[in-house]
N, C-alpha and C positions, 0 to 999 in steps of 0.2 A: 388695761383702759374697758370701759365697758361702752359700748353703746348700741342702739337700737340702726335695726338697718332693716331693708325691706329685702324677699326673699331670694332677690332677683343679687341683689349685693350682697349678700351672705354666702350665695351659690357660686360667685366669680371667686371668690376666697381660694377655690380649691382647683391648682393647676397639676397639669403632668408632673406622673410619675408620685405622685406624693401616696401616704397611706391614710388613707379616710374610715376613722372608724364611727361606726352607726349604733346609737343607745336602743334601749328598750329589749323584749324578750319574747321572742319567735314573732307574733302572731299579736303582738301589744306594744301597743305607745312608739311602732317606730316613726321614723321621722321621715313619712311619705312625701310630703309639699315639699321639704325641703331637696328631695331623692328627683322630684318631678322638673323643677325647675332647673336643676342640673342638666339634665338630661335634654331640657329646652334652648338651651346653651348652644351656640354656634361660632365655632367647631364645642363638640364635646371634651370633657377632660378625656386622655386617654392614660393608657401606663399606668393606674390605680393597681396600689396595693388595697384590699379591700379586709379591714379587721373588725371582726365581732365576736360577741359570743357566742351566739347564735343569731344565723341570715334567715332573712324571710324573703317575703313580697316584694319590699325594696329593694333589697340584693339582688334578686334575681331579674328586677328589673336594670338595674345598672348590669348586670352579665350579659343579657340580651342584647343590649345595645351597644357592646364590644367597649365598654369604657375599664372593666377589669384585667388586670393582666394574673394578678396573682391573689386568690383568698384564704382568709387565714380564719377559721371559723373551727367548733365542733359539731355545728349542725348548720345544713342548708334544708330546710323546707315548708312546706306550710301546715302542718300540725295533721289534721283530720282532711284536709282539703289535698294531701299525696305528699310527693316530692316535689322541690322547684324545678320546674319544665326546662330552664334554660339554663341554670346550673348543671342538668342533666344533660343535658344535650352539648355543652360547651366542652364541657369534661372528659365527654364518651368519645369527642370529637378530637381530642388533645388540645382544643385552643385556650384552657385556662387551668393556671398552675395552681393547684391546691398544694398550700404549705400545711402538713400535718398538724394536727392540734389536736387535745385532749382538754379536758376540764382544768387538770393540774396544768398541763404546760403553761395555757395561760394566767392562770391564775398566780403562779409563780412566776411568768415574764412581769405582769403588771406589777406585784410585790416587788421582786428585783428593782423595774423602774422608780415607784413610789419610795422605794428606802435611798433613792440614790447610787445602787449597787449594778457592777454588770452584767450578776447573774442571780438565780436564790437555788440552793440546794435541798435536794426532795431525793423520799426513795422511790419517786414516780417514775414508770418506762424500765425499771431495774429489771433485769428476766425477760423483758420483751423485745418482737423486731421493730420496735419503733425508731428506735435511733438509729435504723438503715435506710429509713424516709428523710431524716433529718440528720447532715454532719454534721451541722450545725452546732447541734447540740450534743456537749460534752460532757464528759464526768470528771468528779474531782474527789480526792479520799479525805475525808471525815479526820481532821488531825486529833481526834479526842479516842475516834474508835476504833481509826484504819477502817471503816467503812467503805464500799463505794459510792458516791450518791452522784444521783444526777443534776448535771448543772443548767438550769433550764434559763437560756439567755433573756436579759430585760426586754421588754418589749415597749414601744411606744408608738404614737400616733404623733401627724402634724398635723389633723384637725380630727375634731370629733363633734357630732352632730347627736344632739340628745332632742326629745318631743317633753314638754313640760306641759303640766296644768297651769302654773303661773310663774311668773318671774316680774320685779321689779326694777326701778332704775339703777339700783346700787348694784346687780346684779346675781341677787338671792333668787333661787328657781327651786319652785316646786315641782316635785315630781308624787306618781302614787305610790303604793308601799310596795309595789311591784315593780322593785328597785331594778331588778337585773345586776348589771355592773358596772351602773351609771356613774356612781361617784368612782369607783376606778377606772372609767375612761376618762372620765373629768381630770382627774390627777394624773396621767398619761401621756395627755395630747400636749401641743406645743398652743392649741386655739381653742376652744370650745366655742360651737355656735348652739343655742338654744333655739328652738321653735317652741312656740306658749301657745298656749288657748285661750291665757289672757295675758293682759297687762292689768296691775293692782298698784296701789300706792306703796304697799309696804306687805312682803310676804310674809304670813303667818303659819307658824307650826298650827300642823290638824290630826286629826285621829286616822283620815282618811288621806294621809298625804307625810311626804319626807322632804323637810328643807335642805337642798344643797347649798350651804350659806354662801356669800360673796367671798370674791369673784367668783362665784359657780359658773358664772358664763362671761367671754369675753362679748360677743354680738347675739344679741337677743333679737328675735324675729316675734314681730305677732300673726299667727298665722292659725287662726281658729279651722278647724278641724283636719288639722295638719296630720294627725296619722292616719286618717280613713285612706283605704279600707280596714286598716288594722284597729285594735280598738284602742281606744281612752278613759278606762277609767277615773270616775264615775259620769264622764262624761258622753261618752256613747260607745256602743258595742263592735265587733266584727260584722263589717259588709259581710256575709259572705255568698250571700247572688255575686257581687263584684269579685270575689276570688274565684267562684266559682265560672265567671264569664271570661276572667285571666285565664284560668287553664283549660278551659274550653278551646278560647284562641289559639293558644300555644299547639295545643295538640290536632290544630288543624292547621298546622305552619302557617298562623297569622299574628304572628308576635308585632312585628311593624305596624299592621293596620290597629292592634290595641294599643301599641304606646302611641300612634297618633292621637286616636282617639281621647285619651287620657289628659295626653298634651294638652288638647283643645278647653278643659275642665279648667275654670275658678277651684282654687286649690281647694276654699270649702266646700265645695262639691265632691272631690273627689269618693268615687265608690258609692254615690249614691244613684240605684239604678233602678 
């Protein structure tokens, strides 16, 4: 069933120990308003596994707030603004478990889950040291060629949260053409939450958008500006000054002060400085 909800109602669905996946790509179309609402909860969720194709600003907030036990991603950073400061600090201190992933391992894991299989075979990682870091990744013998293949286990998520341009009451959602792996995330999650810039009567295809058809989202939240300070083309660009304020705060050892400052903002004003 599809329903509309407030940010608080949607954030309340995340429970301790879940696997939470976040859509978007690097610093683009990230569900920041949802993450802020999650961090405003008392108590905050704990023991989460964070699953991202790439992780950025929003993921670093969750890490610094102590919500994440394990992260699965191919990249965690702020693009031209440098490395993710809290990710770097927590990994260096041994407080965050990194489950090693590559583009191939995540892609194969998603494909296995989407196909209803326990694993997906691949030539990736053969001849590398990566299997030493992932003892859960096995090998199989190709019954046709006798070749050894990597068997990447299926990857699923309890909840995925994506940020979109538009949605309608039927659960159709439109993202921009920088799709990342949002379509795959929708398919491998038990529940899909979409925060959206606009609610419309009917989502229509367009040259600047890609429609994930109903039931693309189980829960829809109207959250204008919900990706700020990351971008949401064509509505708004990255708010670079806010990303720099974040990195400066972390460099000064004041992550908690920064977090409190953004939790006081209305979600539509996040990132405007």
